[in-house]
N, C-alpha and C positions, 0 to 999 in steps of 0.2 A: 539692242543687241545684248545678249546675255554675257556677263563677264566671263573671262577665260577660266577654265578649271585649274585649280592649283593642286595638282597631284591627287593624292587620296583624300577625298572629302570626309572620310570617316573620322570619328572621334578616337583619340588615343586609347588603345586597349589596355586592360589591366595587365600587369606583368605576367601573371600565371597564364592568362589567356593568350598573351603575346607569344609566350614560349610554345604553347600548343599550336597556334596558327603557324608560327615559324617552322615548327617541325613538320606540319602537314604540307606546307608550301615547298619544303626542301625535297619532298618525295614526289612532287608534281612534275610530270614531263611536259604537259600542255595545259592551257587554260582556255576555256570557251566562254564567251559572253553573248547573251541573246536578249532581244527586246521584242515583245509582242505588242503591237500598237493596235488596239481595238477601239471601238466606239464607246464601250462601257468602261473599260479599264485599260491602263497601260502597265505592263509588268516586265520585270527584268530578272535575269538569273545569271549567276556566274558558276560555272562547273569546271572542276579540275580532273585531269586524267593522270593517274600515277604511273610510275615506270612499269608496273605490272599490268596496266590496262584497266584498273578499277576506276570507275567514275564516281566522283564525290561532288555533291552540291555544296559549294562554299558559302553561298548566300543568295537571297532572292528578296524582291520587294515589289510592291505595286501601289498604285494610286488611281483615283478617278480620272478617266480620260477627259481631255479638253482639246478642242480644235480638230477633232477627227470625226468623220461621218462616212460610214460604209467603205472604209479603207482609204478615203480621200482626205487630204489636209484641207480644212476649211478656215483655219486660223493659224498661220505659221508661228506667231509669237506664243500663243497658248500651247500649241502642240510641242514646240521646242522646250518650253518650261516643264511640261508634264513628262516628257521623255527624260530630261536631265534629272528631274526629281526621282523618278522611278529607278534610274540607274544608280543614283547616289544612295538610295535606300539599300539597294543590293550590295553596293560597295561597302556600306557601313556594316552590314551583316557579315559580309565575307572578309572584311579587313584586307581587301585586295582591290587595287585600282585597275580600271580597264581603259584601254585606248581605242578599241574597235569592237563592234558588235555585229551579230547577224540579225536580220529582220525577217519577220513573217509577213507575207502578203496574203490577205484574206479576201479583199475586194479588188478594186482597180480593174474591173472587167476581166477577171481571171478566166482563161480558157486553155484548152489543150488541142493538139493536132498531131497527126502522124505523117512524117515525111519519108518517102521511099526513094532510094537511089541505087543505081546498079552500074557496074563497070565490067568491061570485057577482060576475060582471063586468057582466052584462046586455047582452051583444052588442056592447059598445063596444071601443075600442082599449085594450089593457093599458098602463097608465102606470106609471111608476117608483113612485109612491105605492102602487099596488096590490101590487106585489111587497114593498115595505116592510111594508105592513099584514099581508100573508100570513105573512111571516117572524116578526113579533111574535106573531101568533095561534098559529103553530106552536110557538113557544117556550113560550107560556102553556099549550098543550095537552099538553105533555110531562108524564106522570104517573110519576115515579120510584118511587112506592110505597115510600117510606121509604129508598130508595137514593140515592146521590149521582151526579149527572150530571157526567161528566168532559168529554164533548164532545157537541155537537149541531151537526152540519154538514149544510147543504142538499145533497142528492144529485142530484135532478133534478126538473124541473117538468113539469106536464101542462097541456094546453089542451083543455077539454071531454072529458077522459078520454084524450086521445091523448098518447102518450109521445114522447120524442125532441126536446123543445124545449130548445135550448141557451140562448136568450135570448128570453123572451116579450114583451119590451118592443116596443110598436108593432104587435102582432098583435091582431086582433079575436077575441073569445071570449065565450062565455056563462059559463064557469067557469075559474078558475085554481087549480091545485093544486101542492103541493110534497111531496116525500118527504125526510124529515130522518133521517139516520143518528145514532142516540144511543148513546153508550158509557156504561155504568153500572158502579158498584162499590158494595160494601157501605159504608154510611156510617160505622159505628163504626171499622173498620180505617183508613179514610182520615183520620178525626179524630185517631186515635192517631199516625199518621205525621206529621201536621201538628204535633201537640203535641211529638213527639220533636224535630222540627226547630226549633220555637220555643224549646224548652228549651236547644238548642244556640246560642241567640241569633241565629237566622237567620229571615228572613221567607220564606214560600212564595209564589213568583210564580204557579205553576200546577202542577197534577198531570196528567201526560200518560200515557195508556195505553201500556204498553211496546211493543205491536205497532206503534203509530203511530210511536213514536220509532225503533224498529229499522228500520222500512221506509224512513225518511228516510236511514238510514246504509247499508243493504244493498241496496236495490232501486233500479234506475234508473227514471227517469220513464217510459220506454217499457215496462218490465216492469209497473209499476203500471197503465199504460194498457191493455195487452193482456190482462192477467189472470195472477195469480200467487198462490201460497200461501206464506206465511211461517211457518216453524216455529221458535219461540224456545224452546230447551231450557235451562231454568235448573236450579238444584240441586233445588228442591222443586216448581216449577211449570213447566209447558210450555204456552205460548200458541200456539194455532193460529188464524191469521187469513187471510182471503182478500181480495185487492184486484182491482179492475177499474175501468176508466175513470178511473184516477188516484186513486181513493178507496177507503177501507175499506168492504167490503160486509158482513162479519160476522166474528165471532171466538168462540173457545171457550177457556176456561182449564182445563187438566187438572191435578189435584192430584198430580202425579208429575213426576219429573225425573231428572237424572243422579245426584243424591244417593242414589237407590234402588240404583243400580248399585254405588256405593261401599259402601253398607250390606250388599248381597248378597255382595260380595267379603270384607268383614270377617267376616260371619257364616259363610260357607263355609270360609274358611281359619282362623278363630279368631284373628284379629289385630285390632289397633286401627284406628279409622277413618282416622287420618292416614296409617297405613301402607297401607291399602287405597286411599286417594286417590292416593298417590304411585305405587303399582303400576299403577292405572288410567291415570294420565297418562303415565308413563314407558314402561311395557311393554304396556299394554292396547291392544286393537284390536277393531273390530267385524267384521273379516274374518279367518278362519282361514287358515293357510298350512301346507304339508306339513312344514315344519321346526319347527313349534310343539312337537311331541312330543319333539324332541331338544334344544330350547333350554331351558336351566335358568336361571331368574332369581331373584336373591336377594330374600327377603321383607323383610329389614331393610336400611335405608339408612345412609349415613354419619352418625354422630352420634346414631343412635337410642339412647335410654336407657330402661331398664326398672327399675322399683322394686318391691320386695316389699310385702306388706301393711303393714309398719311404715314404709314410705317410704324404705327403705335402697336405694341403688343396687346393682344386681346385674349379671348378665350381659345378653346381648341378649334375654333372655326366653325363654319356652317356644317350641318349634318349632311352626310352622304346621301345620295339618292336611294330611297328605300330603306334607310336606316331607322332604328328605333330611337327613343329619347336619349339613350346612352351612346348613340352613334355606333351601333353594332348592326351588322348585316348577317343574314343567314349564309353559312358557308356554301350552300347550294348555288347562291347567286354568283359567287366568285368562281366556282368551278364551271358554271354555265358559260360565263364570258371567256374563260380560258379555253374550254373545249371548242367553242365556236371559232376562235382564231387558230387553234391548232388544226382544225379540219382544213382550213385554207392552206396552211403551211404544208400539211401532209400531202394534199393533192399535188402541190407544186413539186414536192420531193419525189412522189411516185412518178410524175411525168418525166422528171429528170432521169430517174433510174431507168425508165423505159427507153428514153433516147440513148442512154449509154449501153443498152442491151442487157441490163441486169434486171430480169423479171422472169416469171415462170417458176415451175417447181424446182428446177435445178439452179436457181440463181445464187443461193448461198445465204450467208448471214449478213445482217446489217448491224453496224456498230455506231452508237451515238456518242458524241463528245462535244466539247464547247460548253460555255457557261449556260446556255439554254437547256442543255441536256440534264442539268441538275434539278429540273422541275420534278416533283414527286410523281411517280407513276407514268412517266413519259415513255419508258421502254415498253411497258405493257400496252399503252395506248397505241404506239407506233406498230407494234407487232400485230395487233388486231387490225389496224387500218391498212397496213401494207401487205398483210398476209405472208410475212416472212419472219424467220427467227430474228429477234432483235435483242441486243444486250447493251449495257452501258460500258463505254470504254474506260478502262482504268490504267493508270500509269504503272510502270514497273517500280518496284521498291528501290529507291535510290538512297544511298547513304547521305545523310545530311538534309534530305528534303523535308521541309516543315509539313506537318499534317494539314495545315490550312491551304497549302499549295499542292496537295495531292489529289485535288478534285478535277473533274473533267474540264473546268474552266481554265486550268493552267496546263492542260495537256500539250497545246501547241508550243508553249514556252519551253517546257522540258524537252519536247521533241526537237526543237531547234538545236539544242546542245547535243542531243543524241545524233542528229543528222550530221552535224559538223564532225563529231567524233568518228563517224563511220567512213567519211571521205568518199562519197559515191562518185562513180565515173560520170563525167560530163564533157562532151566533145567541145564545148565552148572554151575549156581550159587548155586546149592544144596550143602550145607556144610556137610550133613550127609546122612545116608541111608533114613531118613524120613524127610519130611518138613511139616509144618502146612499150608495146602492149604488155610485155611480161613484167615490166617494172611499174606500170601505172597502178596507183592505189586502187584496190578493189577489182583489178582486172580479172583475177582468178574467179572471184565470186560472180563477175559479170558473165563469164563463159558458162558457169553452172546455171545461172539464172535464165539464160536465153532459152534453153530447152524446157525449163519449167514454165516459162511464160507461154510458149506455144501450146503445150499440153493443156494448161489451164484455160487458155483462150478458147481452144476448140471445145473443151468440155462444158464451159459455162456460157460461152457466147457464140 
């Protein structure tokens, strides 16, 4: 068992810095902490919200992942240690201790569904109590079938079967209905993630589906309104999600990612994974060029060490398959391996988009994010393969965000904090049989979003 945390694990700050941090903290109204637990890395971020609503990144940190595979905990002790280490690095940078965090769920059998419910009104005017009653019934009608409900968000309302009602209050009707978008995950993996965090002496505020978090970081409100597909390429999992009317309409989790490209390079060249990963990041590309056959790239990097079977240090190791006497390969060989694996991933993404109804001339734009999206030329390759406009997702400029954490690989992490700050409506949070819709956080934006959702859904799907 990991020893208990003793307050702020950060080193004492210098006096000048301490005054600056203290002044910044004095202006903070809220603080959000997030942890993104991936197969390649585990990252943490602490964000503050000032009294004026400005969001400031107080600190962030990351480290290599351990004990995690495709969103599942495979080694509880290793995962707990890695989570605690990442959080403490963020705490040290922020000079702010955290007691609870939000988590992102990228794997764990992530799926979505739409649940519809309807109640009798009897031809009278729809009152606020009717809407409250309907939302409670909708929540109770959700049947997760042994799975865990991560989100349950009202999508749009109907009056006597007619769609397009943004706010049913004050309208006469015989029947009032609601469509609720439900995001589900396998229960056991979610419980294991919670346990790993609890073992690191942290509480879990909530668990957010990674596509929702990434959308808050990479997609503009207009894009989510008009209709867009978000492709999050992780190491072992690729999430395909579709948004319209400002809300998530559907998602698919594919059990493949950029890690398969790394493994293919390692297998094809007969080298180790860390060497293959470096080759992919430094010299790899999704687009071939005429000069690739002439350009020779070294397989080994500075500081690479090789040991024999007895553990004794030796030379740089055996030559890679197809390498010259200096252990160099033509860049064309590397690009060939990458594009072969990309074609497999792209076909799976195209099939998922088709299942979600996002295809054809009016489908809209595709946005790439996740660590795998950082591969050079990937957006251009995907645009050609999918036949749709594709761009690389970029995070908004946040005060205090390090440049190293402004890449697509950290979009989900920043999005977790942005999602928490927005306080979205979720019917799971209902504490009693009735809620005050007027006072619920985000309720006004919910009424406006319902109409946009229906219009976008009809136009694009």
